[in-house]
PADRENMI-369278 format. One record per residue: y, x, z of N, C-alpha, C, CB in turn; residue in one letter; residue number from 1. Coordinates in steps of 0.2 Angstrom, whole numbers, plus 2048, in hexadecimal, padded with zeros to 3 digits. Each point is the difference from the previous one (the first is absolute). Glycine has a CB too. Layout:
<rs>
[[Y,X,Z],[Y,X,Z],[Y,X,Z],[Y,X,Z],a,NUM] ...
</rs>
This chain:
<rs>
[[988,CA6,77B],[803,801,807],[803,7FC,803],[800,807,7FE],m,1] [[802,7F3,7FD],[804,7F9,806],[7FB,7FD,803],[809,7FC,7F9],s,2] [[7F0,805,807],[7FB,7FE,805],[800,806,807],[7F7,7F9,7F4],n,3] [[80A,80D,80B],[800,805,805],[805,7FE,803],[7FA,808,7FB],i,4] [[80C,7F8,804],[806,7FE,802],[801,7F9,803],[803,808,7F8],v,5] [[7F7,7F4,806],[801,7F8,803],[7FA,802,806],[802,7F5,7F3],n,6] [[7FA,80F,80E],[7FB,802,804],[803,803,804],[7F9,802,7FA],i,7] [[80A,803,806],[806,805,807],[804,7FA,803],[803,80C,7F9],i,8] [[800,7ED,802],[804,7FA,803],[7FC,800,807],[805,7F8,7F4],f,9] [[7F6,806,80A],[7FD,7FB,802],[7FC,800,805],[802,7FF,7F9],s,10] [[7FD,808,80A],[7FE,806,804],[806,801,805],[7F9,805,7F7],v,11] [[80D,7FB,805],[805,802,805],[802,7F9,803],[806,80C,7FA],a,12] [[7F9,7ED,802],[802,7FC,804],[7FA,801,807],[805,7F7,7F5],l,13] [[7F7,808,809],[7FA,7FE,806],[7FF,806,806],[7FA,7FA,7F7],f,14] [[80B,80A,808],[800,803,803],[808,7FF,805],[7F6,807,7F7],l,15] [[80F,7F7,806],[805,7FD,800],[7FF,7F9,806],[801,805,7F3],n,16] [[7FB,7FA,809],[800,7F7,805],[7F9,805,807],[800,7F0,7F2],a,17] [[7FD,814,80D],[7FD,802,808],[805,803,804],[7F6,803,7FC],a,18] [[80E,7FD,801],[807,804,805],[803,7FA,803],[805,80B,7F8],i,19] [[7FC,7EF,805],[805,7FB,804],[7F9,7FF,806],[809,7F9,7F4],f,20] [[7F1,806,80A],[7FC,7FC,807],[801,803,806],[7F6,7FD,7FA],i,21] [[80B,80A,808],[804,802,807],[803,7FD,800],[800,809,803],p,22] [[806,7F8,7FB],[807,7FC,801],[801,7F8,802],[803,808,7F7],q,23] [[7FA,7F8,805],[7FE,7F8,801],[7FB,7FF,807],[7FF,7FE,7F0],a,24] [[7FD,805,812],[7FD,7FF,808],[803,804,804],[7F5,7FD,7FC],v,25] [[80F,807,802],[804,802,806],[805,7FD,804],[7FE,808,7FB],r,26] [[805,7F4,7FE],[803,7F9,803],[7FE,7FA,803],[805,803,7F8],i,27] [[7F4,7FB,808],[7FD,7FB,7FE],[7FC,803,808],[801,7FB,7F0],y,28] [[7FE,80B,812],[800,801,809],[803,7FF,803],[7FB,806,801],t,29] [[80B,7FF,7FC],[804,801,806],[808,7F9,801],[7FB,810,7FF],t,30] [[802,7EB,7FD],[805,7F9,7FF],[807,804,800],[7F8,7F4,808],k,31] [[80B,812,7F4],[804,803,7FF],[804,802,7F8],[7FA,801,80B],s,32] [[809,7FE,7F4],[804,806,7F9],[805,804,7FF],[7FD,7F9,7FC],a,33] [[802,809,80A],[805,804,801],[7FE,806,7FB],[803,7FC,80D],q,34] [[804,807,7F0],[7FF,805,7FC],[7FD,7FE,7F9],[7FF,805,80B],g,35] [[800,7F7,7F4],[7FF,7FC,7F8],[804,7FF,7FC],[7F9,7FB,803],v,36] [[808,806,7F9],[806,7FE,7FC],[7FD,7FA,7FD],[807,80C,7FE],s,37] [[7FB,7EE,801],[801,7FC,7FD],[7FF,800,7FB],[805,7FF,805],l,38] [[803,803,7F8],[802,803,7FB],[7FB,804,7FB],[80A,800,807],l,39] [[7F3,803,7FC],[7FD,806,7FA],[7FC,7FC,7FE],[7FF,80B,803],t,40] [[7FB,7F0,802],[7FB,7FE,7FF],[801,7FA,7FC],[7FC,806,80B],f,41] [[809,7F5,7F6],[801,7FC,7FB],[803,802,7F9],[801,7FB,80A],g,42] [[801,80A,7F5],[803,801,7F8],[7F8,804,7FF],[812,803,801],g,43] [[7EA,800,802],[7F8,802,7FD],[7FD,7F9,7FE],[7FE,80C,809],l,44] [[804,7EF,7F8],[7FC,7FB,801],[802,7FB,7FB],[7FD,803,80C],l,45] [[80A,800,7F3],[804,7FB,7F7],[7FD,806,7FA],[80E,7FB,805],v,46] [[7F1,80B,7FC],[801,804,7FC],[7F7,801,800],[80E,805,802],i,47] [[7F0,7F8,802],[7F6,7FF,7FD],[7FF,7F9,7FE],[7F9,808,808],q,48] [[80A,7F2,7FA],[800,7FA,7FB],[804,800,7F8],[800,7F9,80C],f,49] [[803,80B,7F4],[802,803,7F8],[7FB,804,7FE],[80B,800,802],a,50] [[7F1,804,7FF],[7FD,803,7FD],[7F8,7FC,800],[809,80B,804],t,51] [[7F7,7F0,800],[7FA,7FD,7FF],[802,7FD,7F9],[7FD,7FD,80C],v,52] [[807,800,7F5],[803,7FB,7F9],[7FE,806,7F8],[80F,7F9,808],l,53] [[7F3,80C,7F9],[7FF,806,7FB],[7FA,7FE,800],[807,80A,802],h,54] [[7F4,7F7,804],[7FA,803,7FF],[7FB,7F8,7FB],[802,80B,810],a,55] [[7FF,7F2,7F3],[7FF,7F7,7FC],[803,800,7F9],[802,7F8,80B],i,56] [[803,80A,7F5],[802,7FE,7F7],[7FB,808,7FD],[811,7F9,801],m,57] [[7EF,810,801],[7FB,801,7FE],[7F7,7FE,7FE],[80B,805,803],m,58] [[7F6,7F6,802],[7F7,7FE,802],[7FE,807,801],[7FC,7F5,7F7],r,59] [[806,810,80E],[7FD,806,801],[7FD,7FA,80A],[80B,80E,7F5],d,60] [[7EC,7F1,80B],[7FF,7FD,806],[802,805,805],[7F8,7F8,7FC],y,61] [[802,80D,805],[800,805,802],[807,803,804],[7F6,800,7F8],i,62] [[80E,800,804],[809,804,803],[804,7F9,804],[803,80C,7F3],l,63] [[7FA,7EE,809],[800,7FA,808],[800,7FF,803],[800,7FD,7FF],l,64] [[7F8,803,804],[7FE,803,805],[804,801,804],[7F8,803,7FB],i,65] [[808,802,805],[803,809,801],[806,7FE,803],[7FB,807,7F6],g,66] [[80B,7F4,807],[805,7FD,801],[800,7FD,804],[801,800,7F9],y,67] [[7FA,7F9,807],[7FF,7FB,806],[7FD,801,804],[802,7FA,7FA],l,68] [[7FB,80C,806],[7FE,803,807],[806,803,806],[7F4,804,7F9],l,69] [[80F,7FF,801],[807,800,805],[804,7FE,802],[7FE,804,7FD],s,70] [[804,7F5,7FE],[804,7FD,802],[7FA,7FB,806],[80C,802,7F3],i,71] [[7F1,7FE,80F],[7FF,7FE,806],[800,802,804],[7FD,7FE,7FD],l,72] [[803,809,804],[7FF,804,804],[807,7FF,802],[7F6,807,7FC],t,73] [[80E,7FC,801],[808,802,801],[800,7F9,802],[806,80A,7F8],c,74] [[7FD,7F0,805],[800,7F7,803],[7FF,801,807],[7FB,7F8,7F6],g,75] [[7FE,809,80D],[7FE,800,805],[805,805,804],[7F4,7FD,7FB],t,76] [[80D,807,805],[806,803,804],[806,7FD,800],[7FB,80A,7FE],v,77] [[808,7F5,7FA],[805,7FD,803],[7FF,7F9,803],[806,807,7F9],v,78] [[7F6,7F2,807],[800,7FC,803],[7FD,803,809],[7FF,7FA,7F3],v,79] [[800,80C,810],[7FE,800,805],[807,802,802],[7F4,802,800],l,80] [[811,804,7FD],[809,7FF,802],[801,7FB,801],[805,807,7FB],v,81] [[7FC,7F5,800],[805,7FA,802],[7FC,7FC,806],[804,7FD,7F1],l,82] [[7F6,803,80F],[7FF,7FE,807],[803,802,805],[7F8,7FE,7FC],i,83] [[807,808,806],[800,802,806],[807,802,800],[7F4,803,801],n,84] [[810,7FE,7FA],[807,802,7FE],[802,7F7,805],[800,80B,7F0],k,85] [[7FF,7F0,811],[802,7FA,800],[7FD,800,809],[800,7F9,7F1],r,86] [[7FB,80B,80F],[7FC,7FE,807],[807,806,804],[7EE,7FE,7FC],n,87] [[815,807,804],[802,804,801],[809,7FF,803],[7F6,805,7F7],n,88] 
</rs>
């Protein structure tokens, strides 16, 4: 049962990461972070970092890969928001 739950979480994380990509592309191409909540994406980034530590402690490497991918895409959005809010 635990493996099924981990697989579900891993798939959800990969989908989560995929959802962040269009947001990052939009910010990058329009050079505008208008309508993007830094608080929301920053909060997600902190939560994802905590779950990465949990995955490392549990030695669940599939889940860890999903979390890291999600952090990478969410972190990209956060960085782009910070850059573009500073430029506007």
